[in-house]
Each structure stands twice: as C-alpha cells, then as structure tokens.
N, C-alpha and C positions, 0 to 999 in steps of 0.2 A: 504494500500500500504506500502510495506516495505521501510525503510529509504533509502536503496541503490537505489531503483527504483525512489523514490522521488528526490534524488540527481541527478540521471541521467536525469530525465525529466526536472528538474529545470535548469540544465546545458545546455541541448539542447535548451530550450526556450530562455535562455539568449544569447546563440550563434546565434540563429536565429534572435533575436531582434537586436543584434549588426550588423549582416550581412545586415539586412534590412536597418538599419540606414546608414550604409556605402554605400549601393547601392543608396539610396535616395540622400545622400550627393554628391556622384560622379555625379549622374544625374543632380543635381542642379548646380554643378560647371561647368559641360560641357555645360549645357543650357545657362549659363551666359557668359562663356568664349569662346565657340565655337558654336554659333548658326548655322553656315554653316554646321557643321558636324551633328548637330541635325536635320537640314532641310533634309539632305540626309537620315539619319537614319529613321526618321518618315515617309518619302516618301516611303522608302523601305517596311515599314509595312502597307502601304496603308492609312496612317493617313494624307490625303491630306490637310485638313484644318489646322491642327497643323503644318504641314510642311510649309504651306504658311505663318503662323505667325512667324515661325523661320526664314524664308526667309526675312521677313520684319525686324526682329531684326538684321539680318546680314546687311541689308541695312543701318539701323540706326548706326551700329557699324563701317562699312567700306565704306559706300556710294556706294555699288555695284548696278549699274543700272540693271544688270542681275537679282539680287535677288529682287529688287523692282518690276521689270516686272513680275517675277514669282509670287510674293506675290499678285500682282493685278490679274493675271489670275486665280490663285487658288481661291481667294475670289469671283471673278466674276462667275466662274464655279460652285461654291458651294452655290450660292444664298446669299452671304454676300454683297449685292449691295452697301450699304452705305459705308462700309469699302473699297470696290473696288473703288468706286468713289473717295474717299480721296486719295487712293494710286495712282490712275491714274492722279489726279491733280499734284501730285509730279513728276510723269513721264513727264508731259507736261512742268513743270517748269524747268526740267533738259533736255530740248529739244535737245540741241546739242549732249550731250553724249548718249541720247536715240536713236537719229537718227544714230549715229555712231555704236551703238550696233546692231541696226536692220540691218545695212548694212553688219555686220560681221556674222550674223546668216544665215547659209545655209539651205534652205529647198528644198525638204523634208529631214529631218535629225532626228537623235535620240537626242532630246534636254533634257538633264538631266533625261533620263529614259522615256520620253514621246515622242511619235511619233507625230511630227508636220504635219499639212496638207501640201499638195504639192503646196503651194503658198506663197506669200510674208509674212514674219513674221510680218512686220509692219502692213500689212492689217489685219492679224489675231488679233493683239492687238487692233487696231482701231475698228475692227468689234465687238470685245468683249466690248469695251468701249461704242459703240453705243447701244449695247444690254443692258448694265447696265443703261444707260440713259433712255432707253425705259422702263425697269423694274421699274425704280424709277418715271416714269411718267414725265420725263423732256421734256419740249417743244422743246428743241434744238436737240433732238435725230436725227431727219430727216436731218436738216441742217448740223449737224456734220458729219453724214454718207456720205452725198453728197459731202461735202467739202473735206473729206479725201479720196475720191475715185478718182483714176487716170482716165484721159480722155480715156485711152485705155480700160477701164472697164475690168480689169483682173478678172479671176475666183477667187472667195473667197474674193472679196473686201468688204468694210464696208457696202455698200448699200445692197449687197447680204446677208450679215449676219443679218442686221436689217430686211430685207424682210422675211427671214426665221423665225425670232422671232415673228414678227408682224402677219404673216400669220398663224403661229401655234396657236396664241391667237385669230385668226379671228378678228383682230383689224382693222376695216374698215377705221377708221379715219387716222391712221398712214399709212396704205397701200395707201389710196387716196393721202395723202400728199407726199408719196414717188413717186407715179406715176406722180403726178403733177410736182414734182421737176425734174424728169427725162425728162418729156415732155417740161418743161420750160427751160431746159438746152440748148434748141435750137440747138440740134445736137452736143453739146459739148462732149458727150460720144460716143465712137465708138459703132455702132449698130451691135455688133458681136453676136455669138450664145448665149453666156452667158447673154448678155443684153436682148436679145429677151426672154430668159427663165425667167429672173427676171420680165420683163414686163408681161408675161403670168401669172405668179404666182400672181402678184399684181392685175391684171384684174380679176382673178378668185375669189378674196375676195370681189369684189364690190357687 
C-alpha cells in the first residue's frame, strides 16, 4: 500500500474512532442527565425493557409517580417479576400521589405511545400487580385481587386479570381460591355480565 493511501486510511480510522467516542460520551451524558428523554427514545425503538429502566431512573431523579408506574408495568409485562414487585411496593408507599395520578389518567387514551385498555387505569395497574404476585407464587395474590376490586365489579378489574392469568396456566388451586373468594363475598360484588363471565371461566378450570 502506498504511503498516501496508508495516511488516508489511518486518518479515516482515527476520525471514526473519535466520532464513536463522542457518540458514546453524548449517550452516556444524556443517560445520566436526562433519563426521561432516554425513556422516550428507547421506547420509540421498541426497547421496552430498557425504556422501563430509564423510567425508573427518572423516578429516582425526580420522584415522578408516572415514571414509577410505567417502570413497574414494563417490568411486569416483560417477565421481570421480582423487579416489578419492588417497584410496585414503592407505588403503594406513595399511595396518595399514586391515587391522584390514577384519577388524572383518562382511559381509553394514548398513554405515552401505548394504547391503554378501555377501563380504569388503577384497575389495570392493580391487575398487573396481582398477576406479578401470582407469577412469583405469592399466597396473597387472590386476597389482593379481591380487595382491590370494586363492588361494582367493573370490566378489567384485578380479579378478572388474575383469573385470566391463572386460567391460562390451568392453575386449579388459584382458580378455586378465586371462586371461593367470590362466593364468600356474600353478594358483595355486583353479579353483572362480567362477573358471570369470570365465574364461568373459573368453573371451567375445576
């Protein structure tokens, strides 16, 4: 190789190396100083798990309940159940602000690029929490779901979410416990169409 070509190649490699270092440096600086922006950016790339971790970093930086809730949901929906449980415990400790945030979220709506189900956002979060407890084998999954379900038994409530998860796993023990809890409620829940549907599913796993 001629000296001139070697010089051109060497210069190109050095330029590329410097550019790469700058990109990595900028990425690192943004990651540390603006986790919310990185949360949005990684979510737009379909990197949900990483986006959830950035959401949690933003919560630690600013105390944002919205970001804490998002980080919990992402972890729950991506099978990071232990992480999800830890984050949900923080949501529970911040109960007043969490309840206020839930009241402000309108569903159905486009929440941070994700289409929420057409029912209560709080029920959605509590339903995911019940499913996390179930996935971890927690004994309080059933009692939690029942306690967090309103007497009106609205569609998409925590009992319904846990029923879907337990039925999918053909878990007779949990389904029996749910059925017993509903029957033991002594008429505490409204026996509407959704209630009857859930009971039918639970009975079908017996």
